[in-house]
PAZAPA-4460 file (N, C-alpha, C; in steps of 0.05 Angstrom, whole numbers, plus 32768, in hexadecimal, padded with zeros to 4 digits):
% residues 125
    n_x    n_y    n_z   ca_x   ca_y   ca_z    c_x    c_y    c_z   seq   type   mol
   7C14   76C6   813F   7C26   76B4   814E   7C24   7698   8143     1      M     A
   7C3A   768D   813B   7C3B   7672   8130   7C3E   765E   8147     2      A     A
   7C30   7649   8146   7C32   7633   8159   7C3A   761A   814B     3      V     A
   7C4F   760D   8155   7C5A   75F5   8149   7C58   75DF   815D     4      E     A
   7C4B   75C9   8156   7C48   75B2   8168   7C59   759B   815E     5      R     A
   7C67   758E   8171   7C77   7577   816B   7C69   755F   8177     6      F     A
   7C60   754C   8166   7C51   7535   8170   7C62   7523   8182     7      S     A
   7C55   7514   8192   7C62   7501   81A4   7C65   74E6   8196     8      S     A
   7C7A   74D8   819D   7C7C   74BD   8192   7C71   74A8   81A7     9      N     A
   7C65   74B3   81BC   7C59   74A1   81D0   7C3B   749E   81CA    10      K     A
   7C2F   7489   81D4   7C13   7484   81CE   7BFF   7494   81DF    11      P     A
   7C03   74AE   81E0   7BF2   74BF   81F1   7BEA   74D8   81E1    12      F     A
   7BD3   74E4   81E7   7BC9   74FB   81D8   7BD4   7516   81E1    13      P     A
   7BED   751B   81DA   7BF9   7535   81E0   7C11   753A   81CE    14      F     A
   7C19   7553   81CC   7C32   755A   81BD   7C49   755A   81D1    15      S     A
   7C60   7550   81C8   7C78   7551   81D9   7C80   756E   81DE    16      D     A
   7C7E   757E   81C8   7C88   7599   81C9   7C73   75AB   81BA    17      I     A
   7C70   75C3   81C4   7C61   75D8   81B6   7C73   75F1   81B7    18      V     A
   7C7A   75FB   819F   7C89   7614   819D   7C76   762A   8196    19      K     A
   7C77   7640   81A5   7C65   7657   81A0   7C73   7670   81AA    20      A     A
   7C75   7684   8198   7C7D   769F   819F   7C98   769F   81AE    21      N     A
   7CAB   768F   81A5   7CC5   768E   81B2   7CC8   767C   81CA    22      G     A
   7CB2   766F   81D2   7CB3   765D   81E8   7CB1   7640   81DF    23      F     A
   7CBC   762E   81EF   7CBB   7611   81E9   7CAF   7604   8202    24      I     A
   7C97   75F9   81FE   7C88   75EC   8214   7C8B   75CE   8210    25      F     A
   7C95   75C0   8225   7C96   75A3   8224   7C81   7598   8236    26      L     A
   7C74   7582   822D   7C61   7574   823E   7C70   7567   8255    27      S     A
   7C62   7563   826B   7C6E   7555   8282   7C79   753A   8279    28      G     A
   7C90   7533   8284   7C9D   751A   827D   7CA2   750A   8296    29      Q     A
   7C9E   74F0   8293   7CA5   74DC   82A7   7CB9   74C9   829B    30      V     A
   7CC5   74B8   82AC   7CD8   74A5   82A1   7CC8   748F   8293    31      S     A
   7CCC   748E   8279   7CBB   747C   8269   7CCB   7472   8251    32      M     A
   7CC6   7458   824A   7CD2   744C   8233   7CC3   7457   821A    33      A     A
   7CCF   7453   8203   7CC3   745C   81E9   7CA7   7450   81E5    34      Q     A
   7CA2   7438   81EF   7C88   742C   81EB   7C73   7435   81FE    35      D     A
   7C7A   7448   8210   7C67   7454   8222   7C66   7446   823D    36      G     A
   7C77   7432   8241   7C78   7424   825B   7C89   7435   826F    37      E     A
   7C7F   7439   8288   7C8E   7448   829B   7CA7   7439   82A4    38      P     A
   7CBC   7448   82A8   7CD6   743E   82B2   7CD8   7446   82D0    39      L     A
   7CD4   7433   82E1   7CD5   7439   82FE   7CF1   7434   8308    40      K     A
   7CF6   743B   8320   7D11   7438   832C   7D15   744E   8340    41      G     A
   7D2E   7454   8345   7D34   7469   8359   7D2B   7484   834F    42      S     A
   7D26   7497   8361   7D1F   74B2   835A   7D35   74BF   834A    43      V     A
   7D4E   74BA   8352   7D65   74C5   8343   7D65   74BA   8327    44      A     A
   7D61   74A0   8324   7D61   7494   8309   7D4A   749E   82F8    45      G     A
   7D32   74A1   8304   7D1C   74AC   82F5   7D22   74C9   82EC    46      Q     A
   7D2D   74D8   82FE   7D34   74F4   82F8   7D47   74F6   82E1    47      T     A
   7D5D   74E6   82E2   7D71   74E7   82CC   7D64   74DE   82B2    48      Q     A
   7D53   74CA   82B2   7D45   74C0   829A   7D34   74D7   828E    49      C     A
   7D25   74E4   82A0   7D13   74FA   8297   7D24   7511   828B    50      I     A
   7D39   7518   8299   7D49   752F   828F   7D57   7528   8274    51      L     A
   7D5F   750E   8271   7D6A   7505   8257   7D54   7509   8241    52      D     A
   7D3C   7500   8248   7D26   7503   8235   7D20   7520   822F    53      S     A
   7D20   7531   8243   7D1C   754E   823E   7D31   7559   822C    54      I     A
   7D4A   7552   8231   7D60   755B   821F   7D5B   7553   8202    55      E     A
   7D54   753A   81FE   7D4E   7530   81E3   7D36   753E   81D7    56      T     A
   7D22   7542   81E7   7D0A   7550   81DD   7D10   756D   81D6    57      T     A
   7D1E   757B   81E7   7D26   7596   81E1   7D36   7598   81C8    58      L     A
   7D48   7585   81C3   7D58   7586   81AB   7D47   7585   8191    59      S     A
   7D30   7577   8192   7D1E   7577   817B   7D14   7593   8175    60      R     A
   7D14   75A4   8189   7D0A   75C0   8185   7D22   75D3   8182    61      A     A
   7D3A   75C9   8180   7D52   75DA   817D   7D5B   75E7   8196    62      G     A
   7D55   75DB   81AD   7D5C   75E7   81C7   7D6A   75D3   81D8    63      A     A
   7D73   75DC   81F0   7D80   75CA   8203   7D78   75D1   821F    64      S     A
   7D82   75C3   8233   7D7C   75CA   824F   7D84   75E6   8256    65      L     A
   7D98   75F1   8248   7DA1   760C   824D   7D8B   7621   8246    66      N     A
   7D78   7619   8236   7D62   762B   822E   7D49   7629   8240    67      D     A
   7D4A   7617   8254   7D33   7613   8266   7D32   762A   827A    68      V     A
   7D1A   7636   827C   7D17   764D   828F   7D05   7646   82A6    69      V     A
   7CF5   7631   82A4   7CE3   7629   82BA   7CDF   760B   82BA    70      R     A
   7CE0   75FF   82D2   7CDC   75E2   82D5   7CC6   75DE   82EA    71      V     A
   7CB3   75CC   82E4   7C9F   75C4   82F7   7CA3   75A6   82FC    72      Q     A
   7CA4   759F   8316   7CAA   7584   831E   7C94   7579   8330    73      V     A
   7C8C   7561   832B   7C7A   7553   833C   7C88   753A   8347    74      W     A
   7C89   7537   8361   7C94   7520   836F   7C7D   7510   837B    75      L     A
   7C7F   74F6   837C   7C6A   74E6   8388   7C6A   74EA   83A7    76      S     A
   7C81   74F2   83B2   7C83   74F6   83CF   7C9A   750A   83D4    77      D     A
   7C95   751E   83E4   7CAA   7531   83EA   7CC1   7525   83F9    78      M     A
   7CBF   750D   8403   7CD5   74FF   840F   7CEB   74F9   83F9    79      A     A
   7CE3   74FB   83E0   7CF6   74F6   83CA   7D05   7510   83C1    80      N     A
   7CFF   7526   83CF   7D0A   7540   83C6   7D28   7541   83C5    81      F     A
   7D36   7537   83DA   7D53   7538   83DA   7D5F   7527   83C4    82      A     A
   7D55   750F   83C0   7D5F   74FE   83AB   7D5A   750A   838F    83      E     A
   7D43   7516   838B   7D3D   7523   8372   7D51   753A   836E    84      F     A
   7D54   754B   8382   7D66   7562   837F   7D83   755A   8379    85      N     A
   7D8C   7545   8385   7DA7   753B   837F   7DAB   7534   8362    86      A     A
   7D97   7527   8356   7D99   7520   833A   7D95   7538   8328    87      A     A
   7D81   7548   832F   7D7A   7560   831F   7D91   7574   831D    88      Y     A
   7D9F   7578   8334   7DB3   758D   8336   7DCB   7588   8324    89      S     A
   7DCE   7570   8319   7DE5   756A   8308   7DE1   7572   82EB    90      T     A
   7DCA   757C   82E4   7DC3   757F   82C8   7DC2   759B   82BC    91      R     A
   7DC4   75B0   82CC   7DC0   75CB   82C1   7DDB   75DA   82C4    92      F     A
   7DEC   75D8   82B0   7E07   75E3   82B1   7E07   7601   82B2    93      A     A
   7DF4   760E   82A6   7DF4   762C   82A5   7DE2   7638   82B9    94      Q     A
   7DDB   762B   82CE   7DCA   7635   82E3   7DAF   7629   82E2    95      G     A
   7DA1   762A   82F8   7D87   761D   82FB   7D70   762F   82F1    96      F     A
   7D5D   7624   82E4   7D44   7633   82DD   7D33   7636   82F6    97      P     A
   7D1F   7647   82F3   7D0A   7649   8308   7CFD   762E   830A    98      A     A
   7CF4   7627   8323   7CE9   760C   8326   7CD4   760B   833C    99      R     A
   7CC1   75FA   8339   7CAD   75F3   834D   7CAD   75D5   8350   100      T     A
   7CAB   75CC   8369   7CA9   75AF   836F   7C91   75AB   8381   101      V     A
   7C7F   7599   837A   7C68   7591   838A   7C66   7573   838C   102      V     A
   7C58   756A   83A0   7C52   754D   83A2   7C37   7547   8397   103      A     A
   7C35   7531   8389   7C1B   7529   837D   7C1C   750B   8376   104      S     A
   7C06   74FF   8375   7C04   74E4   836B   7C08   74E6   834D   105      R     A
   7C19   74D5   8342   7C21   74D7   8326   7C16   74BF   8316   106      L     A
   7C12   74C4   82FC   7C09   74AE   82EA   7C1E   7498   82E9   107      A     A
   7C15   7480   82E4   7C26   7469   82E0   7C36   7460   82F9   108      F     A
   7C31   746D   8310   7C3F   7465   8328   7C5C   746D   8329   109      G     A
   7C64   7481   8318   7C7F   748B   8319   7C82   749F   8330   110      V     A
   7C9B   74A7   8335   7CA1   74B9   834B   7CA7   74D6   8343   111      D     A
   7CAD   74DA   8329   7CB5   74F5   8320   7CA8   74FB   8306   112      V     A
   7C9F   7514   8303   7C97   751F   82E9   7CA2   753B   82E7   113      E     A
   7CAD   7542   82CF   7CB9   755C   82CB   7CAE   7568   82B2   114      I     A
   7CA7   7582   82B3   7C9D   7592   829D   7CAF   75AA   829B   115      E     A
   7CB7   75B2   8282   7CC8   75C9   8280   7CBD   75DD   826B   116      V     A
   7CC5   75F6   826F   7CC0   760C   825D   7CDB   7617   8255   117      L     A
   7CE1   7619   823B   7CFA   7624   8232   7CF5   763B   821F   118      A     A
   7D0A   7649   8219   7D08   765E   8204   7D19   7655   81ED   119      V     A
   7D10   765D   81D5   7D1F   7656   81BD   7D3A   7664   81BF   120      E     A
   7D50   7656   81B9   7D6A   7663   81BB   7D6D   7678   81A5   121      P     A
   7D7B   768D   81AD   7D80   76A3   819A   7D98   769C   8189   122      C     A
   7D94   7698   816F   7DAA   768F   815E   7DBB   76A7   8154   123      L     A
   7DB2   76BF   8159   7DC1   76D6   8150   7DCC   76E7   8167   124      T     A
   7DC9   76DE   8180   7DD2   76ED   8197   7DF0   76E9   819B   125      C     A
***
């Protein structure tokens, strides 16, 4: 089994992407500028920023949001659930992946973190 790691351009010790055995694993993402500074604001704004970043990151691995099969979400407070869902629900044109949402204290004082698992798209299907 070949494992391919895509380094992060952020100043933290992790890979943005790991491809292994037909799967694409993305590290959890928060709304963050390229220099590693957190971008705070509304939950909807953070969610859109994170999903934009996930789309860009997936494209580095030759995939898109359509290839996402599982999403894990951490919210700073479940009171943000409705606002998060409103922003999230606009982004998956071909149906929603499996998803888990939990509340947790998050790094950098942000309100949303999202991690996804995707499958490599079939180019011959």
